[in-house]
N, C-alpha and C positions, 0 to 999 in steps of 0.2 A: 808463418805465423811469426815468422819472424818482425820487428816494427821496429824503426829506424828515427821513428820520429820523436821520439823523448831525447831531448835535449840537460841534462841535469850543473847545476848552478855551477859554475865554477871552484864553487867553495865546499862542493857536495860530491866531489866523484867518489867516495868511497862509499860502500852499501854500508859499511856503521853509521857513517855522520850521514845520509841519506834517513834510515830507521830512525838516529836516537832528534835529527834537529828539531823536524815538527813535532817530536814528544816535547818540547822543550820552550823552543821557539816559535811555531806557528800560531796566529794569530785565532783563537779564540773568540767565536763571536757570542752575543746577549738571543740569544733563542725566548721566545716566549711560546710556549707549549702548553699541552696539556696531560696532565697525568692520571690515567687509570691502570686499574687493579683487572685481571684478567683471570677471572674463575679456572682451574683447570678440571678434565674429569677424573681422574685423582685423586682430587682435596687438595692442590699447592694451586699458587697461583702464578704468576709475571707480573710487571709492572710493565706497562707502554705508554709512548706521548707522543701525544695528536697535534701538529700544528692545527693552526686557526682557519688556516683554507679550507672549509668546510664543500666546496664549489667545483674544488682539481680533484684531478684525479690521485689516488694514493700511492705512495709508495714504500714498502716494507725495510726501513733500513735494518741489520745486525751488525753487533758486535765483535770483536775477536775474545782470544782467552783472557779472562779478568778487565774485561775494558769494561768502560761505559759511556753516558752521554758525552760527556768528560776530556773522552782520547779525543784526541787532533785530529782523526779520520771522519768519527763520527759527529761530534762537533760542525768541523766543515762540508760531510756532504748536504748533514741535515737541513746549513743554509742556504746550499746553493742549489740544492733542491726547492726548497721556497723562493729564493730568489727568481727561479727558471719556472716557479708557475705549477710545482704539485706540492701534492701536501706528504711531508714526508709523515711516518710513524716511526719512533723506531721504541723497538720490544729488546727491554733487557731479558741474558740468560737466569733462569731462576737464583737469585739470593744474588745479585749482581747489581740493584736499585740502589743498594744500601739499606735494603730489608731484609734479614731473613724469613728465606722461605716454609715453610712448616715441616718436610719431609727431611727424611737424611737425606735421600739423593739429594742432586744438584743438576750439573748442566754439565755435557760434554761434546766430543766434535762429530759426534754421529749423530745427535738429539735431534731429530732432527717430527716427532712430534708435537712435540715443542711452537716448533713455527707453520705447521699443522692449524694447530687451534688457532691461533691468531691471525692467520687470514684467512680463515671461518670467521673468529672476531668478528675483523673486519667488513666481513662481507654482510654479517651480521649488520651494521650499526650505520653501513654504507650504504646498503641495498647494490654493489657491487665487491666482487670481488679487488685485490690488489693490482693496479698498472703494473709494476715492477718491483722488483726485491734487489735490493744493493744490498753484500755484504762483504767482512772482512775477513780475513785471515782463519781462525776457527769458524766464526762463523759463514766463512765462503766454502768451505769444506762442507760444514753441515746444507748450505744452501743446494750445491752442487748436488751431494747426494740426494736432497731430499728430490729437485728436475731427475737424475733418473730414477729414483723410485718411483716416480708417479708419470714420466711419460707421458703418451701422448693426451692423457685425463690431470693436467696440469694445469688447474682454471688463470694461472697470467699468464701477460702478454711480454714480457722481456726482467733480465737478470746480468746483474752485473756481481761477480765474485775477484777480488783484487788478494789477492799473496795468500793463493793458494797452499796450504799443506796435505797438496794432495796424496801423499803416502805419510801416512804417523810415523811409522819405524822409520822414517829416513828423518822427522823431523827430531824427534827424540834423540836420536844417534848426533846430530849438526851441530843440537845445540850444549854437547859436548866435545867439541874444539873448540880450540882457539877463542879469538876475543866475542863469540856466541857465547859462551860459558857467561856472561854479565848478564844477557837476554834471561836463560835458565835461571841465573838463582833472582834477580825480579822476581822472575812470575812465578817460579817455587814456595818464594817467599810470602808471596800474594796468597799463594793456595795454602801456604801452612795459615798463614793466621785466620784465612776464613776460617778454616778445617776448628781449629781451634776456635776463635770466636763461638759458632756456632752449637758445636759439641759439652758447652759450657751450659750450654738453657737446653742440646738437647740430647737423649741420650745415642752413642754413640753405637752404630751395634760391630763395630771392629772394636780388633782386639791390636794397636797397633801403637808405636812411639814416630807421633809426626815429625818430633823435626830428627829426626835419622834418615828420614827421606832424604836425599841426596841428589837424585835423577828426576827426568823426565819417565822412563820407565817402571822405576821404584815406587811412583807416586801414582802413574795409572794404574800399575799391580797390585797394589796394598789397598789402593783410596777410591781408582774414579772408577777401576773394574766392576769392583764387588758391588759397588754402591748403587749401579746398574746394569746387575743381572748379566754380568760377564765374566769367563773361567777365571782370566788375568787378562796380563796386557797384551797377548797377541792373539786374544781373541778381541779385544778390545779397536786392536789399530787393524786387522786386516778383516772388520766387519765395518768400519765406520773410513776411510780412508776413501774419497771421491771417485781416487784416479780410475778406479772398476765401477764408477757409474758416471761413466761422459757420452759412452756411445749411445745411453737410450735417453739424454737428453733431447725435447724435440719446442723447448719455447726458447724463443733467440734471445744466447746467452755472450753474454764478453767476459772473458776474464781478463786481467789485466794481471803480469806478474815480471817477475827483472830475475834476467840468470844468477846474476848476481846474490841475491837474497839471500842474509845470513843465518835462515831458519832451517834452510834447505839446501839437498847435496843441485848442482846440475842437472844430473840425471833425475832428478826426481819430476821435472817438466814431464809432464806426458807425450809421446811421439803423435805427428798429424793420425797416424792410420789409429790411434785411442779416442779420436773425437768425432760425436755428431756433427755433419753435415750445417745444423742450427748453431755450430759452436767460434764464434770471431777470437780468438785467440791473440791478442795485444802482446808478447813476448820478445822486452824490452831487456837492453845489454846490461843497463845499468836500472837504480832505482831503488834497491836495496826493500826491507818489507812495509812498507805500508808508507814506501815515502814518496816516491817521484816527485821531488824538490824541482823543478825550476825558475829563473828569473835569474837577471841581470846582478842582482847585490840581496841582502837581508832583507832591504825596504822595500820590495817588489819581486819577490819570491810568491811563487802562486803552485796551486800542484797540480799538475800535468796528467796526474790522475782523477781529479772530480771534472776537470771538462772534458774527458772523454768517459765517462760515465754519463753524465748531462750527454753531451755532443749520441752517446748508443738511443738513449730515452730516448732522443726527437728523434731518431729515422723512420 
């Protein structure tokens, strides 16, 4: 599992710098994509964006918590997939595209039904299932859960999951400690704002003071869980954490994860005996959360992670 091929940039050796630098300074590429609204069986919708390279094999891309196509990792991998000759299709989780979804529910770390619906939609539009799926953070957890749930019946050929919160209990606890609290504050602020904006228009089924929810446990216990059919945060975390699904993955899958990820503990990472034989696990000592920035200078910096994703797609 251990991989020592990643060499962090000399000025980005800390996990927090690896996590934050690309968010603020990584180059964003101009993308020319086609947007589409996909109707779902429950009456809601998700938005997706298609590359115009219609003759290439499709690769579905999934973002992390409160992410979007503007997220550095999403913008980067969509561009790199196009450059490598694939047709990326970017999926926004419900309510993340800038348009409010119709139902009180939103999205969560174990939400695999919408992934499955978009995969089927791609099949309907192109006559082929996606060749691969690339996912990050929350989306990576959902991807691995979906792969494990579907087992040998999964229709895709390749999958890559980056910076996975394998145990959601751990992620909630880790984000309460030290410098990692800055990520908690940023993400919870975004979630609270999204909730407030949405339920100014819709009638909320919950009786809560959203501004008093100061931890992920509180938010997931009082918002995520009841909106998505869980009895509370404990059941949501227990059922949605991807670590328990790794053994039943049949699709060739590469997992890219850093031991120093500030969103998780070191022992959040699964043991080798928990992995399916179809998983290629690249565990680096450094890299932060969705970081993995290498290069000798800020002007020559590049994403090692993106190179390893394209490499795996081509194997």
